[in-house]
C-alpha positions in Angstrom: 157.1 -9.8 131.7 154.1 -7.9 130.4 152.0 -11.1 130.2 152.9 -12.0 133.8 152.1 -8.5 135.0 148.5 -8.7 133.7 147.9 -12.3 134.6 144.9 -12.6 136.9 145.7 -15.7 138.9 148.4 -18.2 139.8 147.4 -20.8 137.2 147.6 -18.3 134.4 151.0 -17.2 135.6 152.1 -20.8 135.9 151.0 -21.4 132.3 153.0 -18.4 131.1 156.1 -19.6 132.9 155.6 -23.0 131.2 155.3 -21.3 127.8 158.4 -19.2 128.4 160.3 -22.3 129.5 159.4 -24.1 126.3 160.6 -21.1 124.3 163.9 -21.1 126.1 164.4 -24.7 125.1 163.8 -23.9 121.5 166.5 -21.2 121.9 168.8 -23.7 123.6 168.5 -26.1 120.7 169.5 -23.3 118.3 172.5 -22.0 120.3 173.7 -25.6 120.9 173.8 -26.1 117.1 175.8 -22.9 116.8 178.2 -24.2 119.4 177.7 -21.1 121.5 178.5 -22.3 125.0 178.0 -18.9 126.7 174.6 -18.4 125.1 173.6 -22.0 125.9 174.5 -21.5 129.6 172.4 -18.3 129.7 169.4 -19.8 128.0 169.5 -22.9 130.2 169.7 -20.7 133.2 166.6 -18.8 132.0 164.9 -22.2 131.5 165.7 -23.3 135.0 164.4 -20.0 136.4 161.1 -20.3 134.5 160.6 -23.9 135.9 161.4 -22.7 139.4 158.9 -19.9 139.0 156.3 -22.3 137.5 156.8 -24.5 140.6 156.2 -21.5 142.9 153.0 -20.4 141.1 151.8 -24.0 141.2 152.3 -24.1 145.0 150.4 -20.7 145.2 147.5 -22.1 143.2 147.3 -25.2 145.4 147.4 -23.1 148.5 144.3 -21.2 147.3 142.4 -24.4 146.8 142.1 -24.0 143.0 141.6 -27.1 140.9 144.9 -27.5 139.2 144.1 -30.6 137.1 144.4 -28.9 133.7 147.6 -27.2 134.6 149.1 -30.5 135.9 148.2 -32.1 132.6 149.9 -29.3 130.7 153.0 -29.6 132.9 153.1 -33.3 132.4 152.8 -33.1 128.7 155.2 -30.1 128.2 157.9 -31.4 130.6 158.0 -34.7 128.8 158.8 -32.7 125.6 161.4 -30.7 127.6 163.1 -33.9 128.8 163.3 -35.2 125.2 164.8 -31.9 124.0 167.3 -31.7 126.8 168.4 -35.3 126.3 168.7 -34.7 122.5 170.9 -31.6 123.1 173.0 -33.6 125.6 173.4 -36.6 123.1 174.4 -34.3 120.2 176.6 -32.1 122.3 178.2 -34.0 125.2 180.5 -31.1 125.8 177.5 -29.3 127.3 176.8 -32.0 129.8 177.2 -29.7 132.9 174.8 -27.2 131.5 172.2 -29.8 130.5 172.2 -32.1 133.4 170.9 -29.7 136.0 168.1 -28.5 133.7 167.3 -32.1 132.9 167.0 -33.1 136.5 164.7 -30.1 137.2 162.5 -31.1 134.2 162.3 -34.7 135.3 161.4 -33.8 138.9 158.7 -31.4 137.7 157.3 -34.0 135.4 157.2 -36.7 138.0 155.7 -34.4 140.6 152.9 -33.4 138.2 152.2 -37.0 137.3 152.0 -38.0 140.9 149.7 -35.2 141.8 147.4 -36.2 138.9 147.1 -39.6 140.4 
């Protein structure tokens, strides 16, 4: 929250949301291994919120006419990792399919959108 409050522009905020989303997935991996469904649901919910906020900041940056190429490259790279992590959690813990699938779809959409915009 503090990092977001002092961020000077939309791209910086977007990068912060991307970093936080990555951290939430690390936490998701850990709580899935502990078989803590409630914690996993909360962490995945936080991940989805960060991706949604990232998307909003990306839209804001584009609206100002900023060059978002580097940010799009980061999003493409990081969301590919996110997809892999989410698939791995889903494969190892099929009982969490409901929690994982919506986050996976969101990550895949963000990944494809960023790739398409880079083209």
